[in-house]
Biopython code that builds the backbone (N, CA, C, O; Angstrom):
import numpy as np
from Bio.PDB.StructureBuilder import StructureBuilder

atoms = [
    (1, "GLN", "N", (19.654, 39.623, -67.841)),
    (1, "GLN", "CA", (21.105, 39.357, -67.654)),
    (1, "GLN", "C", (20.907, 38.075, -67.091)),
    (1, "GLN", "O", (21.313, 37.986, -65.932)),
    (2, "LYS", "N", (20.486, 37.228, -67.495)),
    (2, "LYS", "CA", (20.880, 35.725, -67.746)),
    (2, "LYS", "C", (21.680, 35.740, -68.838)),
    (2, "LYS", "O", (22.853, 35.388, -68.959)),
    (3, "MET", "N", (20.792, 36.259, -69.741)),
    (3, "MET", "CA", (21.947, 36.211, -71.465)),
    (3, "MET", "C", (23.133, 36.988, -71.361)),
    (3, "MET", "O", (24.063, 36.793, -72.143)),
    (4, "VAL", "N", (23.186, 37.821, -70.499)),
    (4, "VAL", "CA", (24.377, 38.776, -70.779)),
    (4, "VAL", "C", (25.447, 37.778, -69.946)),
    (4, "VAL", "O", (26.510, 37.378, -70.422)),
    (5, "ASP", "N", (25.034, 37.519, -68.848)),
    (5, "ASP", "CA", (26.088, 36.861, -68.008)),
    (5, "ASP", "C", (26.539, 35.550, -68.686)),
    (5, "ASP", "O", (27.675, 35.133, -68.461)),
    (6, "GLU", "N", (25.583, 34.784, -69.622)),
    (6, "GLU", "CA", (25.874, 33.603, -70.539)),
    (6, "GLU", "C", (26.951, 34.182, -71.377)),
    (6, "GLU", "O", (28.153, 34.000, -71.184)),
    (7, "LEU", "N", (26.567, 34.701, -72.064)),
    (7, "LEU", "CA", (27.427, 35.432, -72.862)),
    (7, "LEU", "C", (28.638, 36.146, -72.656)),
    (7, "LEU", "O", (29.327, 36.199, -73.675)),
    (8, "LYS", "N", (29.019, 36.598, -71.861)),
    (8, "LYS", "CA", (30.285, 37.253, -71.530)),
    (8, "LYS", "C", (31.468, 36.348, -71.423)),
    (8, "LYS", "O", (32.497, 36.897, -71.817)),
    (9, "PRO", "N", (31.624, 35.122, -71.006)),
    (9, "PRO", "CA", (32.637, 34.508, -71.314)),
    (9, "PRO", "C", (33.017, 34.063, -72.530)),
    (9, "PRO", "O", (34.207, 33.996, -72.836)),
    (10, "LEU", "N", (32.073, 33.724, -73.319)),
    (10, "LEU", "CA", (32.247, 32.943, -74.755)),
    (10, "LEU", "C", (32.382, 34.322, -76.251)),
    (10, "LEU", "O", (32.174, 35.533, -76.179)),
    (11, "SER", "N", (32.727, 33.621, -77.248)),
    (11, "SER", "CA", (33.695, 34.460, -77.864)),
    (11, "SER", "C", (33.332, 33.568, -79.444)),
    (11, "SER", "O", (32.816, 32.454, -79.361)),
    (12, "GLY", "N", (33.593, 34.058, -80.568)),
    (12, "GLY", "CA", (33.291, 33.417, -81.829)),
    (12, "GLY", "C", (32.279, 32.485, -81.770)),
    (12, "GLY", "O", (31.542, 32.662, -80.800)),
    (13, "SER", "N", (31.964, 31.464, -82.543)),
    (13, "SER", "CA", (30.806, 30.835, -83.068)),
    (13, "SER", "C", (30.276, 29.880, -81.415)),
    (13, "SER", "O", (29.209, 29.266, -81.419)),
    (14, "ALA", "N", (30.818, 29.891, -80.649)),
    (14, "ALA", "CA", (29.936, 29.767, -79.141)),
    (14, "ALA", "C", (29.007, 31.138, -78.514)),
    (14, "ALA", "O", (27.954, 31.244, -77.885)),
    (15, "TYR", "N", (29.837, 31.914, -78.961)),
    (15, "TYR", "CA", (28.897, 33.164, -78.586)),
    (15, "TYR", "C", (27.520, 33.352, -79.511)),
    (15, "TYR", "O", (26.423, 33.677, -79.057)),
    (16, "ASP", "N", (27.738, 33.154, -80.516)),
    (16, "ASP", "CA", (26.646, 33.167, -81.680)),
    (16, "ASP", "C", (25.246, 32.253, -81.403)),
    (16, "ASP", "O", (24.043, 32.454, -81.237)),
    (17, "ARG", "N", (26.223, 31.082, -81.465)),
    (17, "ARG", "CA", (24.912, 29.797, -81.034)),
    (17, "ARG", "C", (24.360, 29.910, -79.845)),
    (17, "ARG", "O", (23.207, 29.493, -79.737)),
    (18, "THR", "N", (25.077, 30.539, -78.575)),
    (18, "THR", "CA", (24.521, 30.925, -77.542)),
    (18, "THR", "C", (23.124, 32.145, -77.683)),
    (18, "THR", "O", (21.971, 32.048, -77.262)),
    (19, "PHE", "N", (23.749, 33.179, -78.389)),
    (19, "PHE", "CA", (22.639, 34.072, -78.641)),
    (19, "PHE", "C", (21.778, 33.766, -79.447)),
    (19, "PHE", "O", (20.636, 34.214, -79.338)),
    (20, "TYR", "N", (22.086, 33.051, -80.295)),
    (20, "TYR", "CA", (20.762, 32.720, -81.261)),
    (20, "TYR", "C", (19.861, 31.855, -80.095)),
    (20, "TYR", "O", (18.678, 31.959, -79.772)),
    (21, "HIS", "N", (20.743, 31.126, -79.701)),
    (21, "HIS", "CA", (19.385, 29.983, -78.691)),
    (21, "HIS", "C", (18.633, 31.003, -77.703)),
    (21, "HIS", "O", (17.464, 30.720, -77.444)),
    (22, "HIS", "N", (19.178, 32.155, -77.128)),
    (22, "HIS", "CA", (18.417, 33.083, -76.299)),
    (22, "HIS", "C", (17.164, 33.930, -76.749)),
    (22, "HIS", "O", (16.082, 34.145, -76.202)),
    (23, "VAL", "N", (17.799, 34.392, -78.136)),
    (23, "VAL", "CA", (16.294, 34.920, -79.214)),
    (23, "VAL", "C", (15.489, 34.372, -79.557)),
    (23, "VAL", "O", (14.442, 34.840, -80.003)),
    (24, "VAL", "N", (15.874, 32.824, -79.393)),
    (24, "VAL", "CA", (14.614, 31.991, -79.803)),
    (24, "VAL", "C", (13.863, 31.618, -78.874)),
    (24, "VAL", "O", (12.744, 31.211, -79.187)),
    (25, "GLN", "N", (14.335, 31.651, -77.191)),
    (25, "GLN", "CA", (13.930, 31.268, -76.430)),
    (25, "GLN", "C", (12.813, 32.562, -76.214)),
    (25, "GLN", "O", (11.636, 32.317, -75.952)),
    (26, "HIS", "N", (13.320, 33.946, -76.354)),
    (26, "HIS", "CA", (12.732, 35.113, -76.014)),
    (26, "HIS", "C", (11.476, 34.967, -76.995)),
    (26, "HIS", "O", (10.370, 34.815, -76.477)),
    (27, "HIS", "N", (11.579, 34.999, -78.184)),
    (27, "HIS", "CA", (10.581, 35.208, -78.955)),
    (27, "HIS", "C", (9.373, 33.536, -79.003)),
    (27, "HIS", "O", (8.307, 33.609, -79.613)),
    (28, "GLN", "N", (9.640, 32.697, -78.551)),
    (28, "GLN", "CA", (9.174, 31.532, -78.370)),
    (28, "GLN", "C", (8.193, 31.983, -77.135)),
    (28, "GLN", "O", (6.985, 31.809, -77.291)),
    (29, "GLN", "N", (8.675, 32.560, -75.907)),
    (29, "GLN", "CA", (7.725, 33.184, -75.078)),
    (29, "GLN", "C", (6.800, 34.113, -75.596)),
    (29, "GLN", "O", (5.578, 33.997, -75.506)),
    (30, "ALA", "N", (7.475, 35.137, -76.201)),
    (30, "ALA", "CA", (6.634, 35.919, -76.833)),
    (30, "ALA", "C", (5.030, 35.643, -77.582)),
    (30, "ALA", "O", (3.997, 36.297, -77.435)),
    (31, "THR", "N", (5.332, 34.220, -78.556)),
    (31, "THR", "CA", (4.564, 34.315, -79.032)),
    (31, "THR", "C", (3.648, 33.709, -78.310)),
    (31, "THR", "O", (2.480, 33.919, -78.639)),
    (32, "GLN", "N", (3.960, 32.655, -76.953)),
    (32, "GLN", "CA", (3.081, 31.964, -76.096)),
    (32, "GLN", "C", (2.268, 33.149, -75.580)),
    (32, "GLN", "O", (1.040, 33.224, -75.584)),
    (33, "MET", "N", (3.164, 34.101, -75.118)),
    (33, "MET", "CA", (1.921, 34.988, -74.549)),
    (33, "MET", "C", (0.791, 35.822, -75.203)),
    (33, "MET", "O", (-0.181, 36.334, -74.647)),
    (34, "ILE", "N", (1.099, 35.840, -76.358)),
    (34, "ILE", "CA", (0.394, 36.789, -77.611)),
    (34, "ILE", "C", (-0.662, 34.928, -77.910)),
    (34, "ILE", "O", (-1.856, 35.212, -77.807)),
    (35, "ASP", "N", (-0.584, 34.179, -78.051)),
    (35, "ASP", "CA", (-1.608, 33.100, -78.216)),
    (35, "ASP", "C", (-2.407, 33.275, -76.737)),
    (35, "ASP", "O", (-3.624, 33.387, -76.886)),
    (36, "GLN", "N", (-1.993, 33.314, -75.488)),
    (36, "GLN", "CA", (-3.158, 33.849, -74.459)),
    (36, "GLN", "C", (-3.648, 34.603, -74.321)),
    (36, "GLN", "O", (-4.670, 34.486, -73.644)),
    (37, "HIS", "N", (-3.277, 35.933, -74.864)),
    (37, "HIS", "CA", (-4.078, 37.032, -75.258)),
    (37, "HIS", "C", (-4.962, 37.667, -76.096)),
    (37, "HIS", "O", (-5.961, 38.367, -75.935)),
    (38, "LEU", "N", (-4.243, 37.179, -77.176)),
    (38, "LEU", "CA", (-4.710, 37.294, -78.110)),
    (38, "LEU", "C", (-6.251, 37.240, -78.434)),
    (38, "LEU", "O", (-6.844, 38.176, -78.970)),
    (39, "PRO", "N", (-6.799, 36.143, -78.087)),
    (39, "PRO", "CA", (-8.672, 35.619, -78.100)),
    (39, "PRO", "C", (-9.268, 36.804, -77.247)),
    (39, "PRO", "O", (-10.459, 37.076, -77.399)),
    (40, "MET", "N", (-8.424, 37.592, -76.270)),
    (40, "MET", "CA", (-9.248, 38.053, -75.199)),
    (40, "MET", "C", (-9.199, 39.945, -75.997)),
    (40, "MET", "O", (-9.893, 40.934, -75.758)),
    (41, "LEU", "N", (-8.689, 39.842, -76.421)),
    (41, "LEU", "CA", (-8.443, 41.649, -77.538)),
    (41, "LEU", "C", (-9.380, 41.709, -78.196)),
    (41, "LEU", "O", (-9.761, 40.785, -78.914)),
    (42, "LYS", "N", (-10.016, 42.957, -78.071)),
    (42, "LYS", "CA", (-11.121, 43.524, -78.511)),
    (42, "LYS", "C", (-10.878, 44.521, -79.421)),
    (42, "LYS", "O", (-11.652, 44.728, -80.356)),
    (43, "ASP", "N", (-9.762, 45.233, -79.219)),
    (43, "ASP", "CA", (-9.254, 46.221, -80.355)),
    (43, "ASP", "C", (-9.013, 45.748, -81.719)),
    (43, "ASP", "O", (-8.069, 45.024, -82.037)),
    (44, "ALA", "N", (-9.750, 46.112, -82.365)),
    (44, "ALA", "CA", (-9.492, 45.088, -84.095)),
    (44, "ALA", "C", (-7.888, 45.658, -84.691)),
    (44, "ALA", "O", (-7.492, 45.172, -85.751)),
    (45, "LYS", "N", (-7.141, 46.539, -84.074)),
    (45, "LYS", "CA", (-6.021, 47.300, -84.763)),
    (45, "LYS", "C", (-4.793, 46.394, -83.959)),
    (45, "LYS", "O", (-3.851, 45.813, -84.498)),
    (46, "VAL", "N", (-5.134, 46.472, -82.420)),
    (46, "VAL", "CA", (-4.386, 45.889, -81.389)),
    (46, "VAL", "C", (-4.611, 44.309, -81.944)),
    (46, "VAL", "O", (-3.660, 43.903, -82.611)),
    (47, "LYS", "N", (-5.398, 43.636, -81.821)),
    (47, "LYS", "CA", (-5.308, 42.350, -82.620)),
    (47, "LYS", "C", (-4.927, 42.086, -83.790)),
    (47, "LYS", "O", (-4.674, 40.888, -83.917)),
    (48, "ALA", "N", (-4.763, 42.745, -84.790)),
    (48, "ALA", "CA", (-4.108, 42.507, -86.014)),
    (48, "ALA", "C", (-2.703, 42.863, -85.746)),
    (48, "ALA", "O", (-1.914, 42.310, -86.511)),
    (49, "MET", "N", (-2.012, 43.897, -84.570)),
    (49, "MET", "CA", (-0.962, 43.756, -85.004)),
    (49, "MET", "C", (-0.023, 42.800, -84.012)),
    (49, "MET", "O", (1.169, 42.500, -84.081)),
    (50, "ALA", "N", (-1.090, 42.444, -83.042)),
    (50, "ALA", "CA", (-0.629, 40.866, -82.268)),
    (50, "ALA", "C", (-0.306, 40.041, -83.411)),
    (50, "ALA", "O", (0.867, 39.970, -83.779)),
    (51, "ALA", "N", (-1.145, 39.464, -83.959)),
    (51, "ALA", "CA", (-0.615, 38.404, -84.979)),
    (51, "ALA", "C", (-0.065, 39.220, -86.181)),
    (51, "ALA", "O", (0.104, 38.449, -87.126)),
    (52, "ARG", "N", (0.107, 39.864, -86.338)),
    (52, "ARG", "CA", (1.172, 40.303, -86.984)),
    (52, "ARG", "C", (2.437, 40.278, -86.631)),
    (52, "ARG", "O", (3.261, 40.140, -87.535)),
    (53, "MET", "N", (2.881, 40.397, -85.311)),
    (53, "MET", "CA", (3.863, 40.235, -84.236)),
    (53, "MET", "C", (4.219, 38.587, -84.088)),
    (53, "MET", "O", (5.284, 37.969, -84.107)),
    (54, "LYS", "N", (3.059, 38.252, -83.959)),
    (54, "LYS", "CA", (3.537, 36.323, -83.930)),
    (54, "LYS", "C", (3.934, 35.966, -85.008)),
    (54, "LYS", "O", (4.932, 35.245, -84.988)),
    (55, "ARG", "N", (3.324, 36.318, -86.370)),
    (55, "ARG", "CA", (4.142, 35.642, -87.307)),
    (55, "ARG", "C", (5.266, 36.272, -87.624)),
    (55, "ARG", "O", (6.076, 35.397, -87.929)),
    (56, "ASP", "N", (5.826, 37.488, -87.730)),
    (56, "ASP", "CA", (6.930, 37.700, -87.528)),
    (56, "ASP", "C", (8.300, 37.369, -86.649)),
    (56, "ASP", "O", (9.483, 37.577, -86.915)),
    (57, "GLN", "N", (7.682, 36.792, -85.538)),
    (57, "GLN", "CA", (8.369, 36.530, -84.346)),
    (57, "GLN", "C", (8.563, 34.910, -84.729)),
    (57, "GLN", "O", (9.616, 34.376, -84.383)),
    (58, "ALA", "N", (7.853, 34.362, -85.229)),
    (58, "ALA", "CA", (7.873, 32.603, -85.851)),
    (58, "ALA", "C", (8.756, 32.629, -86.949)),
    (58, "ALA", "O", (9.370, 31.568, -87.053)),
    (59, "ARG", "N", (9.054, 33.532, -87.866)),
    (59, "ARG", "CA", (9.740, 33.707, -89.043)),
    (59, "ARG", "C", (10.759, 34.226, -88.877)),
    (59, "ARG", "O", (11.456, 34.328, -89.887)),
    (60, "GLU", "N", (11.438, 34.906, -87.289)),
    (60, "GLU", "CA", (12.489, 34.717, -86.766)),
    (60, "GLU", "C", (12.978, 33.928, -85.992)),
    (60, "GLU", "O", (14.198, 33.770, -85.934)),
    (61, "ILE", "N", (12.092, 33.240, -85.204)),
    (61, "ILE", "CA", (12.567, 31.956, -84.615)),
    (61, "ILE", "C", (13.101, 30.997, -85.896)),
    (61, "ILE", "O", (14.304, 30.739, -85.939)),
    (62, "GLU", "N", (12.411, 30.593, -86.696)),
    (62, "GLU", "CA", (13.175, 29.481, -87.443)),
    (62, "GLU", "C", (14.427, 30.015, -88.199)),
    (62, "GLU", "O", (15.368, 29.232, -88.334)),
    (63, "GLU", "N", (14.532, 31.330, -88.727)),
    (63, "GLU", "CA", (15.620, 32.099, -89.002)),
    (63, "GLU", "C", (16.914, 31.566, -88.029)),
    (63, "GLU", "O", (17.747, 30.683, -88.233)),
    (64, "PHE", "N", (16.757, 32.299, -87.124)),
    (64, "PHE", "CA", (17.588, 31.862, -85.759)),
    (64, "PHE", "C", (18.303, 30.602, -85.444)),
    (64, "PHE", "O", (19.414, 30.381, -84.963)),
    (65, "GLN", "N", (17.006, 29.580, -85.997)),
    (65, "GLN", "CA", (17.312, 27.936, -85.542)),
    (65, "GLN", "C", (18.543, 27.494, -86.795)),
    (65, "GLN", "O", (19.653, 26.966, -86.724)),
    (66, "ARG", "N", (17.724, 27.998, -87.895)),
    (66, "ARG", "CA", (18.303, 27.608, -88.801)),
    (66, "ARG", "C", (20.570, 27.993, -88.697)),
    (66, "ARG", "O", (21.585, 27.328, -88.907)),
    (67, "LYS", "N", (20.240, 29.422, -88.256)),
    (67, "LYS", "CA", (21.674, 30.238, -88.182)),
    (67, "LYS", "C", (22.433, 29.619, -86.756)),
    (67, "LYS", "O", (23.606, 29.941, -86.564)),
    (68, "ALA", "N", (21.702, 28.683, -85.720)),
    (68, "ALA", "CA", (22.286, 28.023, -85.047)),
    (68, "ALA", "C", (22.892, 26.713, -85.270)),
    (68, "ALA", "O", (23.999, 26.367, -84.860)),
    (69, "SER", "N", (21.828, 25.806, -86.159)),
    (69, "SER", "CA", (22.277, 24.956, -86.603)),
    (69, "SER", "C", (23.123, 24.818, -87.758)),
    (69, "SER", "O", (23.204, 23.700, -88.266)),
    (70, "ALA", "N", (23.719, 25.709, -88.217)),
    (70, "ALA", "CA", (24.830, 26.347, -89.082)),
    (70, "ALA", "C", (26.022, 26.820, -88.926)),
    (70, "ALA", "O", (26.964, 26.968, -89.704)),
    (71, "THR", "N", (25.795, 27.145, -87.301)),
    (71, "THR", "CA", (27.321, 27.591, -87.176)),
    (71, "THR", "C", (27.931, 26.539, -86.148)),
    (71, "THR", "O", (27.381, 25.957, -85.213)),
    (72, "PRO", "N", (29.573, 26.461, -86.733)),
    (72, "PRO", "CA", (30.179, 25.406, -86.250)),
    (72, "PRO", "C", (30.236, 25.479, -84.931)),
    (72, "PRO", "O", (30.771, 24.579, -84.285)),
]
sb = StructureBuilder()
sb.init_structure("model")
sb.init_model(0)
sb.init_chain("A")
sb.init_seg("    ")
for serial, (resi, resn, name, xyz) in enumerate(atoms, 1):
    if name == "N":
        sb.init_residue(resn, " ", resi, " ")
    sb.init_atom(name, np.array(xyz, "f"), 0.0, 1.0, " ", f" {name:<3s}", serial, name[0])
structure = sb.get_structure()
């Protein structure tokens, strides 16, 4: 809800930058959660899926940070 509220009054590049910022925060929280729980996972398939998700999230964080930096 916080993201929706912050985005409502914005438009154009301010909207984009704020959106990128929120996505990065969300993904960072997800990777922290995976780091916290991955060592305790026992199911090899779930563990592999979590590791894959962390890799994907890290890549997306970098992509969104680049976009945010490039947005005027």
